[in-house]
C-alpha positions as CSV (number, residue, x, y, z in Angstrom):
1,M,-51.4,11.8,98.7
2,M,-54.2,14.3,97.9
3,Q,-57.5,12.9,96.6
4,P,-59.1,14.7,93.6
5,Q,-62.2,16.5,94.5
6,R,-65.5,15.5,92.9
7,Y,-67.9,18.1,91.5
8,L,-71.0,18.2,93.5
9,P,-74.0,20.3,92.3
10,P,-75.3,23.0,94.6
11,K,-77.9,21.8,97.1
12,G,-81.4,21.8,95.8
13,T,-80.4,21.1,92.1
14,A,-80.9,17.8,90.5
15,V,-78.5,16.5,87.8
16,L,-80.1,14.0,85.4
17,P,-77.8,11.1,84.6
18,G,-78.7,11.4,80.9
19,V,-77.6,15.1,80.8
20,V,-74.3,14.2,82.4
21,A,-73.7,11.4,80.0
22,A,-74.6,13.6,77.1
23,M,-72.1,16.3,78.3
24,V,-69.3,13.7,78.6
25,C,-70.1,12.4,75.1
26,L,-70.1,15.8,73.6
27,T,-66.9,16.8,75.3
28,G,-65.2,13.6,74.2
29,C,-66.7,13.8,70.6
30,L,-65.7,17.4,70.1
31,T,-62.2,17.0,71.4
32,P,-59.8,16.5,68.4
33,S,-58.1,13.2,68.5
34,V,-54.4,13.1,68.2
35,R,-52.7,10.3,66.3
36,Y,-49.0,10.0,66.7
37,T,-47.3,8.3,63.8
38,R,-43.8,8.0,62.4
39,A,-43.2,10.0,59.3
40,G,-44.2,8.1,56.2
41,T,-46.5,5.7,58.0
42,S,-50.1,5.7,58.8
43,G,-49.7,4.4,62.3
44,T,-51.6,1.2,61.5
45,K,-50.0,-2.2,61.5
46,N,-50.0,-4.4,58.5
47,S,-51.9,-7.5,59.8
48,S,-49.6,-10.0,58.2
49,S,-46.1,-8.6,59.0
50,G,-46.8,-6.3,62.0
51,T,-44.9,-3.5,60.3
52,P,-46.5,-0.1,59.7
53,R,-48.0,0.5,56.2
54,K,-46.9,3.4,54.1
55,V,-49.3,6.2,53.4
56,A,-49.8,7.1,49.8
57,P,-48.5,10.6,49.0
58,S,-51.0,13.3,48.7
59,W,-51.9,14.3,45.2
60,D,-50.1,17.3,43.6
61,Y,-49.6,17.2,39.8
62,R,-46.8,19.8,40.1
63,K,-44.6,17.2,41.7
64,G,-44.3,15.5,38.3
65,Y,-45.2,12.0,39.2
66,S,-44.7,9.8,36.2
67,V,-47.2,7.1,35.4
68,P,-45.8,4.3,33.1
69,A,-48.3,3.8,30.4
70,T,-47.8,0.0,30.0
71,R,-48.0,-0.6,33.7
72,L,-51.1,1.6,34.0
73,E,-52.9,-0.4,31.2
74,Q,-51.8,-3.7,32.7
75,V,-53.2,-2.8,36.2
76,A,-56.4,-1.2,34.8
77,R,-57.1,-4.3,32.6
78,G,-56.6,-6.5,35.7
79,Y,-59.9,-5.0,37.0
80,L,-61.9,-6.0,33.8
81,G,-65.1,-7.9,34.7
82,I,-65.4,-6.6,38.3
83,P,-69.1,-5.9,38.9
84,Y,-70.4,-2.3,39.4
85,R,-71.2,-1.3,43.0
86,Y,-72.1,2.3,43.9
87,G,-69.6,3.6,46.4
88,G,-67.5,0.5,45.9
89,M,-63.7,0.4,45.7
90,S,-62.6,-3.2,45.8
91,R,-62.5,-6.3,43.6
92,R,-66.0,-7.3,44.9
93,G,-67.4,-4.2,43.3
94,T,-66.5,-0.7,42.3
95,D,-68.0,2.5,40.8
96,C,-66.3,4.7,38.2
97,S,-64.3,6.9,40.5
98,G,-63.5,4.0,42.7
99,L,-61.9,2.3,39.7
100,V,-59.7,5.4,39.0
101,C,-58.7,5.5,42.6
102,M,-57.7,1.8,42.7
103,V,-55.7,2.0,39.5
104,Y,-53.7,5.0,40.6
105,R,-53.2,3.6,44.0
106,D,-51.8,0.4,42.5
107,V,-49.6,2.0,39.9
108,S,-48.1,5.0,41.6
109,H,-49.3,4.8,45.3
110,V,-51.2,8.1,44.9
111,K,-54.4,8.6,46.9
112,L,-57.1,10.3,44.8
113,P,-60.5,11.4,46.0
114,H,-63.3,8.9,45.5
115,S,-65.5,11.5,43.8
116,T,-66.1,12.3,40.1
117,G,-66.7,15.9,41.0
118,K,-63.5,16.3,42.9
119,L,-61.5,14.4,40.3
120,R,-62.8,16.9,37.7
121,T,-61.2,19.8,39.6
122,M,-57.7,18.2,39.5
123,G,-55.0,18.5,36.9
124,R,-55.3,20.3,33.6
125,K,-57.6,19.9,30.6
126,V,-56.2,18.3,27.4
127,G,-57.7,17.8,24.0
128,P,-58.7,14.4,22.7
129,A,-55.8,14.5,20.2
130,Q,-53.3,15.0,23.0
131,A,-54.8,12.3,25.3
132,K,-52.4,9.7,26.7
133,S,-52.7,6.7,28.9
134,G,-53.8,7.6,32.4
135,D,-55.8,10.7,31.5
136,L,-59.2,11.0,33.0
137,V,-62.2,11.0,30.6
138,F,-65.4,12.7,31.9
139,F,-69.0,12.3,30.7
140,R,-72.4,13.8,31.3
141,R,-75.0,11.6,33.0
142,G,-78.6,12.1,33.8
143,A,-81.4,14.4,32.7
144,F,-79.6,17.7,33.6
145,G,-76.4,17.0,31.8
146,R,-74.3,17.0,35.0
147,V,-70.9,15.4,34.8
148,G,-71.2,12.1,36.7
149,H,-69.0,9.5,35.0
150,V,-65.3,9.1,34.7
151,G,-63.0,6.6,33.0
152,L,-59.3,6.1,32.4
153,Y,-58.0,6.7,28.9
154,L,-55.8,3.8,27.6
155,H,-54.9,4.5,24.0
156,D,-56.3,5.2,20.5
157,G,-59.7,6.4,21.8
158,I,-60.2,3.4,24.1
159,F,-60.9,4.0,27.8
160,I,-61.7,1.7,30.7
161,H,-64.5,2.5,33.2
162,A,-67.1,0.9,35.5
163,S,-70.4,0.7,33.7
164,T,-73.5,0.4,35.8
165,K,-74.8,-2.4,33.6
166,N,-71.7,-4.4,32.7
167,G,-69.2,-3.6,35.4
168,V,-65.6,-2.7,34.5
169,I,-65.3,-2.7,30.7
170,E,-63.4,-1.1,27.9
171,S,-65.2,1.3,25.5
172,S,-64.5,3.6,22.7
173,L,-64.9,7.4,22.7
174,E,-66.4,6.9,19.2
175,D,-69.3,4.8,20.6
176,G,-72.6,6.8,20.1
177,Y,-73.5,7.2,23.8
178,Y,-70.0,8.2,24.9
179,K,-69.5,10.5,21.9
180,R,-72.7,12.3,22.7
181,N,-72.0,12.7,26.4
182,F,-68.3,13.4,26.3
183,V,-67.3,16.5,28.4
184,E,-63.5,16.6,28.7
185,I,-60.2,14.9,29.3
186,R,-58.0,15.9,32.2
187,R,-54.3,15.0,32.8
188,L,-53.3,14.5,36.4
189,F,-49.6,14.2,35.9
190,K,-47.0,15.8,33.6
């Protein structure tokens, strides 16, 4: 059996161990990792059953996903009272876009981006009179009027969102603050 040859530097040159380690790390870090999975699974095991978990379908409003209004409202209201946590997306704490992601994940198994800015680029704009349950409601926030807050429209001008002071609450589009800072409503699904 043939032994693999080791690389030896030319005589008179010194190889620093740190340089070699850095080269190995860079080579390993820059090499794309390949993850083999079965179609429709994430390749990770569900800890309780040992079976692969299903991956949420990627978002595409043209596919015509339907979001049942009563189910959406029921799921969204299940998050009422959860404290606000910047970057959070769990029952221990959530921010506004995290709440939207969790509700859509629970209702229709759709994975949405955890970013108000990215959510605002999705779907199509609808007027307040045409708003229906599940539409996203966007508001300005901060001194420069940048869009920085999102909520989920429920019905009759009521929306649910993660308030920095009160956590997940229901509010009205007619409330002074929200009326002044309202930007638009966007529909993700047909």
